[in-house]
N, C-alpha and C positions, 0 to 999 in steps of 0.2 A: 439551339438552347444552350449548348456548351459554351459558345462564344459569349452569349449574354451573361452567363454565370461568371465567366472569367472577367468580363468587364466590371460586373458588380463587385467581385471580390478584390479586383485590382485597384478600385477607386480608393478605398480606405488606405491601402498600402501606399498608393501614390501620394495621398494627402500627408501621411506620416513622413514619407521621404522628403516631401517639400518642407515640412515643418522642421525636420532635422537639418535640412540645408540652410534654412533661414535663421534657426535659433542662435547659433554662435554670434553672428553679426548683430542681430537684434539685441541679444543680451548685453553685448559689449557697449552698444550705443545707449541702451537704457541705464546701465550701470554708470557710464560716463556722465550721462545727463543728471542722474541722481547725485553723483559725486560733485559735479559742478554746482548744483543747488546748495549742497552743504558748504562747500568752500566759499560761495558767494556771500553767505551769512557772516563770514568773518572778514570780508573785504568790502569796505564802504565804497560805493560808487561803481562796483564791478558786478554786472548781472550774470546770472548763470548762462544765459544765451550767448553773450559775448565771450565768456570764458570757454564755453563748449566749442564754439567754432574756431577759436584760436588754438585750443588744445588739439582739435582734430587736424587743423592745418599743420601744426608743428609735427604731429605724428607722421602725416603723409610725406612731409618734406625732409624728415630726419631719418626715420626708420621705416623699412618696407612694411606694408600692411599685408598680413597673411591672406592668401587667396580664399581660404575657407570662410573668411568674414565678409567677402564682397557681396554675396547675395543678400544677406541680412542688412548690410549697410545701405544697399540700394533701396530696399523696402523702407528702412528707417528714414532715409532722405526724402521719400515721397509720401508714403502712407501715414507715418507718424506726424509728419509736417502738416499734412492736410487735416488730420484730426485735431492737431493743435490750433490750426487756424479757425476751425469750426468753434472750438471752445473759446478762442479769443473774442468771438462775438459776444460772449457773456460779460465781457468787460465794458461793452459799449452801450450806453443808454442814449437814445436819440434826444431825450430831454437835456442831458448834460451837454451833448454836442451842440444843440441849438442854443443852449444858454451862453455859448461863447459870444453870441451877438453877430449881426450881419457883417460888420467890418472884418472881424477875425475869420469868419467863415469864407468871406471873399478872398482873403489872403491864402487860406487853405486851398481853395479851388485854383487860384492862380499859381501857387507854388507847385501843385501837382500837375495841372494842365500845361502850363508854360514849360516846365522842365521836361515833361513827357514828350511833347511834340518838338521842342527844341533839340532834345537829345536824338530823336529820330532823324531830324533834318541834318544835324551836324554829322551824325553817323553816316548818312547817305553821301554827304559831301566828302567824307573820308574814305568812301568806297567800301564800307563794311556791309556784310550780309544782313538781310532783314531780321532773321531770328536773333542774331547777336545784338542788333540795335534795340529790338523790342525788349529783350531781357534786361539790358542795362537801363533802358528808359523806365521800365516798370520798377526795377529795384531802387533806382536813385530818386524817383519821384514819389513813390508810395510808401513802402515799408520794408525795403531791403530784401533779404534772402527769401522771406515768405512771399513777397510779390514776384520774385524771380521764379519761384516754384509754381506759383499760380499761372504765370505767363507761359512757363514751359509746357503746361498741359495743353494749351491751345496753339502754341507756336510750333510744336514738334521739333524742338531744338536738339542739337547734339549734346552729349554729356559734357564734352569739352567746353562748349559755349556756356552751358549752365555753370560749370566750375569757374570759368573766367569771370562771369557776371557776379557770382557770389564772392569770389576773391577780391574783386574791385570794391564791392559794397563794404567788405570787412576792412580793407585798406583805407579807403577814404572816410568811411564812417568813424573809424578809430581816430583818425587825424582830426575829425571835427569835434571830438569830445573836449579837448582843451581849446580848440580854435574858436568855437562859437561863443562860449562865455567870455573869452578874451575880446572878441570882436564887439560883443554887446557892451562890455565895460569901456572899451575904447570909444564907442559912440555915446557913452554916458547914459545908457538905458537903465531904468530901474529894474529891480529883481524880476517882477512879473513880465516886463517886456523882454528881458533876456530869456525867460522861460518860453515866451511865445516864439522868439527867434530860433531857439533850439528846437522846439517842436515842429516848426514850419520848415526847417531846413535839413535836419539831421536824418540820416538814412534809416537806421534800425531803431526799433523800440528800445532795444538794449542800450544803444548809443545815447538815445534821448534820456533815459533814466540816469545813465552815468554822468552826462553833461549837466542836466538839470539839477541832479543831486549835489553836484560840486558847487553850485551857486547858492542853493538854500531851499527850504521847504516850499516857499511860495513859488519860486521858479520851477521847481519840480512838478508841482500840481498843475500849473498852466502848461508846461512843456508836454506832459503826458496827455493831457486832455486835447491839446492841439494836434499832437501826433496821432492820437486815436481817431480824430476827425479825418486825418489823411488816410488812416487805415480803412475807414468806411468807404472811401472811394475805390478800394480794391475791387469790389463787386462790379460797379459800372465800367471801370477801365478794362477789366478782364473780359466782361461781356462784349464790350466794343471791339476789343482785339479779336475775340472769337468770331464775331460777325464779319470783320474784315478778312480774317484768315479763311473763313468758309467761302466767301466770294472769290478770294484769290485761288483757293484750291479747286473751286468749281470751274474757273477759267482754265487752269492748268491740267485738270483731270485727275488731281490727286484726291486722297481720302480726306473727307471733311473732318476737321477737329470739332470737339464739342462746342456748342454755342455758349453755354455757361457751365463750367465744371460743377459737379455735384457738391464738392466741398464748399464752393462759393455760395451755393443755395443754402447749405447748412450754416455757413457763417451768417447769412442774412436772417435765417430762422432763429439762431441763437441770439442775435442782436435784438430782434423783435421780442423774443421771450424775456430778455433782460429789461427792455423798455416797459413791458406790461406790468412789471413789479410783482409777479406771482412767484418768482423763484426765491426761496428762503435764503437768508444770509449764509447759513452753513453750507448750502449747496453751491452758492457762488464762491465761497472760500475754497471748497473742495475742488470745484471746477478750475479755479485759478491755479491751484497747486498742480493738478493733473495737466493743465495746459502748459505750465512751466516745464514740467517733466518731459512732456511730449516734444515741445519746441526745443528744449535743451538737447534732448537725444537726437532730434532731427538736425539741429545746428552742428552737433558733433559729427554726424554722418556727412553733412554738406562740407564741413571743414576737411574731412578725409578726402573729399573730391577736389580740393584746392591744390592744384599743381602750380607752384610758382614758376617753374620752367615753362609750363604751357602758356601762362600769362605773358611771360617775356617773349615766347616764340611768336605770339600774335603780333609782335612788333609794337611800336609805340602807339598804334591806333586805339587799342582798347584803353590803355592807360590815359591817353589824351582825351578820349571821349568821357571817361570817368571824371577826369579833372574838370573838363568844360561843363559837364552836367552838374557837378558840385558847385562850380562858380555860378551857373545860372540860377540854381535853386537858392543859393546864398543871397544873390543880388535881389531876387524877387522877394525873399523873406525879409531882408533888411528894409527894403523900400516899403513893404506892406506893414511891417511892425512900426516903422516911423509914422506912417500915415494913419494906421488904425491900431493904436496901442490897446492892450487889454484893459478893461475897466476893473 
């Protein structure tokens, strides 16, 4: 009886101790996310998410991060990100996505599918480990750091591999902000076609907003809609990776990863809820604000995990794979936009 009493009394104490350990890092990430949201209002074309991940990376690579913040930062980079992805589903209406038309949807499927599998194949030819290849393939083909985090849950990747994939997404996605509109103009595309090109090719939602907004309102609308159509494919891609990894671990005798992560199911549920039309506008607005805060805080945490030296230490392979994946998705998107321009 005495040991039982001790267990019962120690449980709340243990919980409080855990919260005290996590609080500093969580608070810093949430404050940084909120600050980035405020700053982004004064900077046209710069989203809070992009700003947060860049600021986090700058901190990590310029000034040492206090050890006391690390537990909360780790939770922010995973838990807050997954909650943000769930709320991201509230932005997606299946009616809006289907309204893009069969030609545009075909381009979306091809840009994601071809890039994902081409990146895996190229990575294997470069002799890279499967977890690193899967993370880069997911990030570059679907939706950047959020897709990297989703794949991490089923790939069981090392933190250094996750940081490398996120760093590459930030690097190449940022370069695409001026490059994609310039390429569209060079090919004499109209504004909506440039928006489609941006949405079909650019890695992060934040990068898409920045690139599309630099062209015009019509381009931004098409770019975001096409990009969100790519985000919808997060669920089936991660589920497929989960099935593959379960079979692989069954052969090797390792622990099976989850077939479909819980947050992906939450993402699907939120998307269906938005499609139903029963969610009031004020709730959607509040959900979008909360989602931006959560994702900005998570992006700041992920930025704190971006070690530029670790990316360099991986040799030229990771950088080369990121470059080639970017070229693949750009070529597919250009050809698709020229063949099936938005109406």
